[in-house]
N, C-alpha and C positions, 0 to 999 in steps of 0.2 A: 504493500499499499504506499502511496506517496505521502510525503510530509511537506507542508507548506508553511511558511511564516508570513504573519500580516502585522501591521500596526493600525491601531484605531485612529483614523483621521478625524472623524467627527461622529457625534451621536445626535440623532434627530427623532425624538420621541421613541417609537417602538422599533427603530432601525438604526444600525451603525454602518458607517462607510469604512471599508477596510482597504488597505493598500499592501500589495505583496512586497516583501522586503528581502526574499531569498533570491529573486531575480530582478533584473532592471526592467520595471514595467510601470507605466503611468495610469494603468487601468484601475478604476475604484470598483470595489464589489460592495453591493448593498446586501446586508444580512439582517434578518429579523434578530432583535436582541433576545428573544426567547431561546434561540440556539447558542447564545454566548454566555460565558460566565457572568454571573450577576454582578461581580465586583469591577467590571471594566470601566475605564475612564478613557478620555481622549489621550492618546499617547501610549496606551497599554499595548504591549507586545503579545501577540497570540500564536500558537501553534495549531495547525489543523491536521489531524491524523485520525484515521479510522472514523471518519465522519463526526468528529467531536473537536471542539475548540477548547484550548487550555492556555491560561495566562503563563507566560515565560518570563524569566529574567526580571 
């Protein structure tokens, strides 16, 4: 299974905008906050693996 790393760029209500940090990409991914750890804030670093997000570092 692939592993991806993201940073939370912004939080807008029930959604968060994530940007990949493990590759050079300007694409922003919109993700429902229900799928993310409750403790996230703007600037949080996340790992996505096995269909789950986890706060890292």
